[in-house]
NUTIZA-321772 format. One record per residue (C-alpha): residue number from 1; residue in three letters; x, y, z. Coordinates in steps of 0.25 Angstrom, whole numbers, plus 2048, in hexadecimal, padded with zeros to 3 digits. Each point is the difference from the previous one (the first is absolute). Example, Ala and Ser with C-alpha at 12.3 -4.5 7.8 and 13.67 -1.06 7.14 Angstrom:
+--------+---------+-----+-----+-----+
| kollum | drenmar |   X |   Y |   Z |
+--------+---------+-----+-----+-----+
|      1 |     Ala | 831 | 7EE | 81F |
|      2 |     Ser | 806 | 80E | 7FE |
+--------+---------+-----+-----+-----+
This chain:
+--------+---------+-----+-----+-----+
| kollum | drenmar |   X |   Y |   Z |
+--------+---------+-----+-----+-----+
|      1 |     Met | 801 | 800 | 800 |
|      2 |     Lys | 80A | 809 | 803 |
|      3 |     Ile | 806 | 7FF | 7F1 |
|      4 |     Leu | 7F3 | 801 | 7FA |
|      5 |     Lys | 7FE | 80D | 809 |
|      6 |     Ile | 80F | 805 | 7FA |
|      7 |     Leu | 7FD | 7FD | 7F1 |
|      8 |     Ile | 7F3 | 807 | 802 |
|      9 |     Leu | 805 | 80C | 806 |
|     10 |     Leu | 80E | 800 | 7F5 |
|     11 |     Gly | 7F4 | 801 | 7F5 |
|     12 |     Phe | 7F9 | 80B | 808 |
|     13 |     Ile | 80D | 808 | 800 |
|     14 |     Leu | 803 | 7FD | 7F1 |
|     15 |     Leu | 7F3 | 803 | 7FA |
|     16 |     Pro | 802 | 80F | 7FE |
|     17 |     Ala | 80B | 7FC | 7F8 |
|     18 |     Ala | 7F9 | 7F5 | 7F9 |
|     19 |     Cys | 7F4 | 80C | 7FF |
|     20 |     Gly | 809 | 80A | 7F8 |
|     21 |     Lys | 803 | 7F8 | 7F6 |
|     22 |     Asn | 7FB | 804 | 7F1 |
|     23 |     Asn | 7F9 | 80C | 807 |
|     24 |     Thr | 801 | 809 | 7F7 |
|     25 |     Lys | 7F5 | 7FB | 7F8 |
|     26 |     Gly | 7F5 | 808 | 7FD |
|     27 |     Asn | 7FB | 80D | 7FC |
|     28 |     Asn | 804 | 80C | 807 |
|     29 |     Asn | 7F3 | 808 | 7FE |
|     30 |     Thr | 802 | 80F | 809 |
|     31 |     Asn | 7F2 | 802 | 800 |
|     32 |     Val | 7F7 | 7FB | 809 |
|     33 |     Glu | 7F2 | 802 | 805 |
|     34 |     Glu | 7F9 | 7FA | 80B |
|     35 |     Asn | 7F1 | 800 | 809 |
|     36 |     Gly | 801 | 80E | 7FB |
|     37 |     His | 80D | 805 | 803 |
|     38 |     Glu | 80B | 803 | 7F4 |
|     39 |     Val | 80D | 800 | 802 |
|     40 |     Glu | 808 | 809 | 7FA |
|     41 |     Thr | 80F | 7FC | 7FA |
|     42 |     Asp | 805 | 80D | 7FD |
|     43 |     Gly | 802 | 80E | 807 |
|     44 |     Gly | 7F9 | 803 | 80F |
|     45 |     Gly | 80C | 7F8 | 806 |
|     46 |     Leu | 7FB | 7F3 | 7FB |
|     47 |     Leu | 806 | 7F5 | 7F9 |
|     48 |     Gln | 807 | 804 | 7F5 |
|     49 |     Pro | 7FF | 7F7 | 7F2 |
|     50 |     Pro | 80D | 7F7 | 801 |
|     51 |     Gln | 80A | 802 | 7F4 |
|     52 |     Asn | 809 | 7F5 | 7FB |
|     53 |     Thr | 80D | 801 | 804 |
|     54 |     Glu | 805 | 7FA | 7F5 |
|     55 |     Pro | 7F8 | 7FB | 7F4 |
|     56 |     Gly | 7FB | 7F2 | 7FF |
|     57 |     Thr | 805 | 7FD | 80F |
|     58 |     Gly | 7F3 | 801 | 806 |
|     59 |     Glu | 807 | 807 | 80B |
|     60 |     Val | 7F9 | 80C | 806 |
|     61 |     Glu | 802 | 80D | 807 |
|     62 |     Phe | 7F9 | 807 | 808 |
|     63 |     Glu | 800 | 810 | 803 |
|     64 |     Glu | 80D | 804 | 80B |
|     65 |     Ile | 7FD | 806 | 80B |
|     66 |     Glu | 80C | 807 | 806 |
|     67 |     Asp | 7FC | 805 | 80E |
|     68 |     Ile | 7F6 | 7F9 | 807 |
|     69 |     Thr | 7F6 | 806 | 809 |
|     70 |     Pro | 7F8 | 7F5 | 807 |
|     71 |     Leu | 7F6 | 802 | 80B |
|     72 |     Leu | 802 | 802 | 80F |
|     73 |     Trp | 7F8 | 804 | 809 |
|     74 |     Arg | 801 | 804 | 810 |
|     75 |     Val | 7F3 | 7FC | 807 |
|     76 |     Trp | 7FC | 807 | 80E |
|     77 |     Ser | 7F8 | 7FB | 80B |
|     78 |     Pro | 7F3 | 809 | 7FF |
|     79 |     Pro | 801 | 80E | 806 |
|     80 |     Val | 7FD | 7FF | 811 |
|     81 |     Glu | 7FD | 811 | 803 |
|     82 |     Gly | 807 | 805 | 7F2 |
|     83 |     Glu | 80C | 7F9 | 802 |
|     84 |     Ala | 805 | 7F4 | 7F8 |
|     85 |     Gly | 807 | 7F4 | 807 |
|     86 |     Asn | 808 | 7F4 | 7F9 |
|     87 |     Phe | 802 | 7FE | 7F4 |
|     88 |     Ile | 807 | 7F4 | 7F7 |
|     89 |     Tyr | 803 | 801 | 7F3 |
|     90 |     Ile | 7F9 | 7F7 | 7F3 |
|     91 |     Phe | 809 | 7FE | 7F5 |
|     92 |     Gly | 7F6 | 7F8 | 7F3 |
|     93 |     Ser | 807 | 7F5 | 7FA |
|     94 |     Met | 7FE | 7F4 | 7F5 |
|     95 |     Pro | 801 | 7F3 | 801 |
|     96 |     Phe | 809 | 7FF | 7F2 |
|     97 |     Gly | 80B | 80B | 7FD |
|     98 |     Gly | 80B | 805 | 7F8 |
|     99 |     Ile | 80E | 804 | 804 |
|    100 |     Glu | 7FA | 80D | 804 |
|    101 |     Val | 7FE | 7FB | 80C |
|    102 |     Phe | 80F | 802 | 802 |
|    103 |     Phe | 7FF | 80E | 7FF |
|    104 |     Phe | 7F7 | 808 | 80A |
|    105 |     Pro | 800 | 80F | 800 |
|    106 |     Asp | 803 | 805 | 80D |
|    107 |     Tyr | 7F4 | 804 | 806 |
|    108 |     Val | 7FD | 7F0 | 801 |
|    109 |     Met | 80F | 7FC | 807 |
|    110 |     Asp | 7FF | 80C | 80B |
|    111 |     Ala | 7F3 | 7FA | 802 |
|    112 |     Phe | 804 | 7F1 | 801 |
|    113 |     Asn | 80C | 804 | 806 |
|    114 |     Ser | 7F9 | 80A | 80C |
|    115 |     Ser | 7F7 | 7F3 | 803 |
|    116 |     Asn | 802 | 7F7 | 80B |
|    117 |     Ile | 7F8 | 7F5 | 7FA |
|    118 |     Leu | 7FE | 7FA | 7F2 |
|    119 |     Ala | 7F1 | 7FA | 7FE |
|    120 |     Val | 7FC | 7F8 | 7F4 |
|    121 |     Glu | 7F2 | 7F9 | 7FD |
|    122 |     Val | 808 | 7F3 | 800 |
|    123 |     Asp | 80C | 7FE | 802 |
|    124 |     Ile | 804 | 7F8 | 7F4 |
|    125 |     Val | 80E | 7FF | 801 |
|    126 |     Asp | 800 | 7F7 | 80E |
|    127 |     Phe | 7F5 | 7F8 | 7F8 |
|    128 |     Glu | 807 | 7FE | 7F5 |
|    129 |     Met | 80C | 7FA | 80A |
|    130 |     Asp | 7F8 | 7F7 | 806 |
|    131 |     Phe | 801 | 7F1 | 7F7 |
|    132 |     Asp | 7F3 | 7FB | 80A |
|    133 |     Ala | 7F9 | 80B | 7FF |
|    134 |     Ile | 801 | 801 | 7EF |
|    135 |     Leu | 7FC | 7EF | 801 |
|    136 |     Glu | 7F3 | 805 | 808 |
|    137 |     His | 7FD | 80C | 7F8 |
|    138 |     Thr | 802 | 7F6 | 7F3 |
|    139 |     Phe | 7F7 | 7F5 | 803 |
|    140 |     Leu | 7F6 | 80B | 803 |
|    141 |     Leu | 800 | 805 | 7F4 |
|    142 |     Met | 7FD | 7F1 | 7FB |
|    143 |     Tyr | 7F5 | 7F5 | 7FE |
|    144 |     Val | 804 | 7F5 | 80A |
|    145 |     Asp | 7F5 | 7F7 | 7FD |
|    146 |     Asp | 801 | 7F9 | 7F2 |
|    147 |     Thr | 7F8 | 80C | 7FB |
|    148 |     Phe | 806 | 80A | 7F5 |
|    149 |     Ile | 7FB | 80F | 7FB |
|    150 |     Tyr | 7F7 | 7FC | 7F6 |
|    151 |     Asp | 7F8 | 7F8 | 80B |
|    152 |     Tyr | 7FC | 80D | 805 |
|    153 |     Ile | 800 | 80C | 7F4 |
|    154 |     Asp | 7F8 | 7FF | 7F5 |
|    155 |     Glu | 804 | 7F9 | 7F4 |
|    156 |     Glu | 800 | 80D | 7F5 |
|    157 |     Leu | 808 | 806 | 80A |
|    158 |     Tyr | 80B | 7F7 | 801 |
|    159 |     Glu | 801 | 7FD | 7F1 |
|    160 |     His | 802 | 80D | 800 |
|    161 |     Ala | 80B | 801 | 80A |
|    162 |     Leu | 806 | 7F4 | 7F9 |
|    163 |     Ser | 7FF | 807 | 7F3 |
|    164 |     Val | 809 | 80E | 806 |
|    165 |     Leu | 80C | 7F8 | 807 |
|    166 |     Asp | 800 | 7F7 | 7F5 |
|    167 |     Glu | 803 | 80E | 7F8 |
|    168 |     Leu | 809 | 804 | 80B |
|    169 |     Gly | 808 | 7F5 | 804 |
|    170 |     Val | 7FB | 7F9 | 80B |
|    171 |     Asp | 800 | 7F1 | 803 |
|    172 |     Ala | 7F1 | 801 | 806 |
|    173 |     Asp | 802 | 7F2 | 804 |
|    174 |     Tyr | 806 | 805 | 80B |
|    175 |     Leu | 7F8 | 808 | 804 |
|    176 |     Asn | 7F4 | 7F8 | 800 |
|    177 |     Ile | 802 | 7FC | 80E |
|    178 |     Tyr | 7FF | 80F | 805 |
|    179 |     Arg | 7F3 | 809 | 802 |
|    180 |     Pro | 7FD | 80B | 7F9 |
|    181 |     Leu | 807 | 809 | 808 |
|    182 |     Met | 80F | 7FB | 7FE |
|    183 |     Trp | 7FB | 802 | 7F0 |
|    184 |     Ala | 7FD | 80E | 803 |
|    185 |     Met | 80D | 801 | 806 |
|    186 |     Thr | 808 | 7FA | 7F6 |
|    187 |     Leu | 7FA | 80A | 7F5 |
|    188 |     Glu | 801 | 80A | 807 |
|    189 |     Ser | 80E | 7FE | 803 |
|    190 |     Ile | 801 | 7FD | 7F0 |
|    191 |     Ala | 7F8 | 80F | 7FF |
|    192 |     Ala | 80B | 807 | 808 |
|    193 |     Glu | 80C | 7F9 | 7F9 |
|    194 |     Arg | 7F9 | 805 | 7F4 |
|    195 |     Ala | 801 | 80E | 805 |
|    196 |     Phe | 80D | 800 | 804 |
|    197 |     Leu | 7FF | 7FE | 80E |
|    198 |     Gly | 804 | 7F5 | 80A |
|    199 |     Arg | 7FD | 7FD | 811 |
|    200 |     Glu | 80F | 7FF | 801 |
|    201 |     Phe | 800 | 810 | 7FF |
|    202 |     Ser | 7F1 | 7FF | 80A |
|    203 |     Val | 802 | 810 | 808 |
|    204 |     Asp | 7FE | 7F6 | 80C |
|    205 |     Asn | 80B | 7F7 | 7FE |
|    206 |     Phe | 808 | 80D | 7FE |
|    207 |     Phe | 7FD | 805 | 80D |
|    208 |     Ile | 7FF | 7F3 | 808 |
|    209 |     Phe | 80F | 7FC | 7FB |
|    210 |     Ser | 804 | 811 | 804 |
|    211 |     Ala | 7F9 | 7FE | 80F |
|    212 |     Leu | 807 | 7F0 | 802 |
|    213 |     Gly | 809 | 805 | 80E |
|    214 |     Ser | 7FC | 80C | 7FF |
|    215 |     Lys | 7F1 | 804 | 803 |
|    216 |     Pro | 7F6 | 7F4 | 807 |
|    217 |     Ile | 7F6 | 7FC | 7F3 |
|    218 |     Leu | 7F2 | 7FF | 805 |
|    219 |     Gln | 7F4 | 7F7 | 7F7 |
|    220 |     Ala | 7F2 | 805 | 7FE |
|    221 |     Met | 7FD | 7F1 | 7FD |
|    222 |     Asn | 808 | 7F5 | 7FC |
|    223 |     Glu | 800 | 7F7 | 7F2 |
|    224 |     Phe | 7F5 | 7F8 | 805 |
|    225 |     Asn | 7F6 | 808 | 804 |
|    226 |     Arg | 802 | 808 | 7F2 |
|    227 |     Leu | 7FE | 7F1 | 7F9 |
|    228 |     Asp | 7F5 | 7FD | 808 |
|    229 |     Ile | 7F8 | 80D | 7FE |
|    230 |     Met | 802 | 7FD | 7F1 |
|    231 |     Leu | 7FC | 7F2 | 800 |
|    232 |     Asn | 7F4 | 801 | 807 |
|    233 |     Leu | 7F9 | 809 | 7F4 |
|    234 |     Ser | 7F6 | 7FA | 7F9 |
|    235 |     Tyr | 803 | 7F7 | 7F5 |
|    236 |     Pro | 7F8 | 807 | 7F8 |
|    237 |     Leu | 808 | 80C | 803 |
|    238 |     His | 80C | 7F7 | 7FC |
|    239 |     Ser | 7FD | 7FD | 7F3 |
|    240 |     Ala | 7FE | 80E | 7FE |
|    241 |     Arg | 80D | 805 | 806 |
|    242 |     Leu | 806 | 7F4 | 7F6 |
|    243 |     Tyr | 7F9 | 805 | 7F5 |
|    244 |     Asn | 805 | 80D | 802 |
|    245 |     Ala | 80D | 7FC | 801 |
|    246 |     Leu | 801 | 7FA | 7F3 |
|    247 |     Asn | 800 | 80B | 7F8 |
|    248 |     Val | 80E | 802 | 803 |
|    249 |     Glu | 803 | 80C | 7F5 |
|    250 |     Arg | 7F5 | 808 | 808 |
|    251 |     Gln | 807 | 7FB | 80E |
|    252 |     Thr | 80E | 805 | 7FA |
|    253 |     Leu | 7FB | 80D | 7FC |
|    254 |     Tyr | 7F8 | 803 | 80E |
|    255 |     Leu | 80C | 7FE | 808 |
|    256 |     Arg | 80A | 807 | 7F6 |
|    257 |     Arg | 7F7 | 80B | 802 |
|    258 |     Leu | 800 | 7FD | 810 |
|    259 |     Tyr | 80D | 801 | 802 |
|    260 |     Glu | 803 | 80C | 7F7 |
|    261 |     Ala | 7F6 | 808 | 808 |
|    262 |     Trp | 806 | 7FC | 80E |
|    263 |     Met | 80E | 806 | 7FA |
|    264 |     Arg | 7F9 | 80C | 7FC |
|    265 |     Gly | 7F8 | 7FF | 80E |
|    266 |     Asn | 7F1 | 802 | 7F8 |
|    267 |     Ile | 7F6 | 7FD | 808 |
|    268 |     Asp | 7F5 | 802 | 7F7 |
|    269 |     Val | 806 | 7F6 | 7F5 |
|    270 |     Ile | 803 | 7F6 | 80C |
|    271 |     Arg | 7F2 | 800 | 804 |
|    272 |     Glu | 7FA | 7FE | 7F3 |
|    273 |     Thr | 80A | 7F5 | 7FD |
|    274 |     Val | 7FF | 7FA | 80F |
|    275 |     Tyr | 7F0 | 7FF | 7FD |
|    276 |     Leu | 802 | 7FB | 7F3 |
|    277 |     Leu | 80A | 7F3 | 805 |
|    278 |     Glu | 7F6 | 7FE | 80B |
|    279 |     Glu | 7F1 | 801 | 802 |
|    280 |     Gly | 7FD | 809 | 7F2 |
|    281 |     Ser | 808 | 7F3 | 7F9 |
|    282 |     Ile | 7F4 | 7F6 | 803 |
|    283 |     Ala | 7F2 | 804 | 7F6 |
|    284 |     Asp | 7F7 | 7F8 | 80A |
|    285 |     Glu | 7FD | 80B | 809 |
|    286 |     Arg | 7FC | 7F7 | 80B |
|    287 |     Leu | 80D | 7F8 | 801 |
|    288 |     Ala | 807 | 80D | 7FD |
|    289 |     Ala | 7F8 | 806 | 80D |
|    290 |     Glu | 804 | 7F2 | 807 |
|    291 |     Tyr | 810 | 803 | 7FC |
|    292 |     Ala | 7FF | 80F | 805 |
|    293 |     Ala | 7FA | 7FD | 80D |
|    294 |     Val | 80A | 7F4 | 804 |
|    295 |     Leu | 80C | 80B | 7FD |
|    296 |     Ser | 7FA | 80B | 808 |
|    297 |     Arg | 7FE | 7F6 | 80D |
|    298 |     Met | 80D | 7FD | 800 |
|    299 |     Arg | 805 | 80F | 7FA |
|    300 |     Asp | 7F9 | 803 | 80F |
|    301 |     Glu | 801 | 7F5 | 809 |
|    302 |     Ile | 80E | 7FD | 7FE |
|    303 |     Leu | 808 | 80A | 7F8 |
|    304 |     Ala | 7FA | 80E | 806 |
|    305 |     Gln | 7FD | 7FA | 80D |
|    306 |     Ser | 810 | 7FC | 801 |
|    307 |     Val | 803 | 812 | 7FC |
|    308 |     Arg | 7F6 | 802 | 80C |
|    309 |     Gln | 809 | 7F8 | 809 |
|    310 |     Tyr | 80E | 805 | 7FA |
|    311 |     Ile | 7FA | 80F | 802 |
|    312 |     Glu | 7FA | 7FE | 80C |
|    313 |     Asn | 80B | 7F9 | 808 |
|    314 |     Gly | 809 | 80C | 7F9 |
|    315 |     Met | 80B | 7F6 | 7FA |
|    316 |     Gly | 805 | 807 | 7F7 |
|    317 |     Val | 7FD | 7F6 | 7F4 |
|    318 |     Phe | 802 | 801 | 7F1 |
|    319 |     Tyr | 7F6 | 7F8 | 7F9 |
|    320 |     Val | 803 | 7FB | 7F3 |
|    321 |     Met | 7F1 | 7FD | 7FB |
|    322 |     His | 7FA | 7FB | 7F1 |
|    323 |     Leu | 7FD | 80B | 7F9 |
|    324 |     Thr | 7F2 | 7F7 | 7FC |
|    325 |     Asn | 7FE | 801 | 810 |
|    326 |     Leu | 802 | 80C | 802 |
|    327 |     Leu | 7F8 | 808 | 7F3 |
|    328 |     Gly | 7F7 | 7F5 | 7FE |
|    329 |     Thr | 7F1 | 7FE | 804 |
|    330 |     Gly | 7FF | 7FF | 80E |
|    331 |     Gly | 80E | 807 | 800 |
|    332 |     Val | 808 | 802 | 80C |
|    333 |     Leu | 803 | 80D | 7FE |
|    334 |     Asp | 7F0 | 804 | 7FE |
|    335 |     Leu | 7FD | 7F8 | 80C |
|    336 |     Leu | 809 | 808 | 809 |
|    337 |     Glu | 7FC | 80D | 7FC |
|    338 |     Ser | 7F2 | 7FC | 803 |
|    339 |     Glu | 804 | 7FE | 80C |
|    340 |     Gly | 805 | 80E | 804 |
|    341 |     Phe | 810 | 7FC | 7FD |
|    342 |     Ile | 808 | 80A | 7F8 |
|    343 |     Val | 807 | 7FB | 7F3 |
|    344 |     Glu | 80A | 808 | 7FA |
|    345 |     Arg | 808 | 7FD | 7F4 |
|    346 |     Val | 80F | 802 | 801 |
|    347 |     Met | 803 | 807 | 7F3 |
|    348 |     Pro | 811 | 801 | 7FB |
|    349 |     Glu | 806 | 80D | 804 |
+--------+---------+-----+-----+-----+
């Protein structure tokens, strides 16, 4: 059994590399419309049409942004007799990134260096160093009762997924033992790679490694808490999310658009793109509402609650939190402002 676990884990680790094979197929449409929300692809701080760096190579180049100005806020406790009390910093992050994460401007690094504690949603570095935890996490994404994904999702969706994955060069037979969430995660990784983004360049990783040995690192939840929230979505919602993830070209554009808006600190574009990546991507209004409710509850009961605790205790925290949870539906910043907390954006000098 131990050997079987190791083989499964190795397959899980190697899957991203296998999924990357031949993943330049497909068209590169840059104009998208989803549920009445049009995605522009030029001007206004949005995604620029990719240009071939060498004709015939299939390599594309997105607009370079020399001076990044990512979003940083001070969040103060509600004023008492007109005076604000404690505050923490909250920095907007992304699970994928580029080399820009190694070149943060001074106003970001000054805030980090002046803080006593680093807080993250999940300490992914600690998780990825725990072999047993990765094994357990992998098994939770699998069917272990001799059933397969095609026993649970619509046949038409399954056939469509097989066709897309074959076009991408992914071995779908290997994925049959995994739940729809794993299929969606695999497709998301492919879309991120096409958008020239990678998990190894995530903002969280940069600050976690920067804090090791110098600052305590707190997490609002662990990877199993987060996985449990997603696995408990209804199967119709899992199917809807998988169907959305199968449009890799659209997902690639949205991820790149979100990343470029993150580099510019463009809140309006971020809010719109987060909506399109989350409940706005689901055509069924009932399922979209279910998804928004789950995300809102997590953002209030776990993430916003951790912010309230850090501020109340005057802990001097630099909190790295994903943009989707900060600025999405029921986002943490809107919740805190509605409760009287003062949310102040920190701007470059």
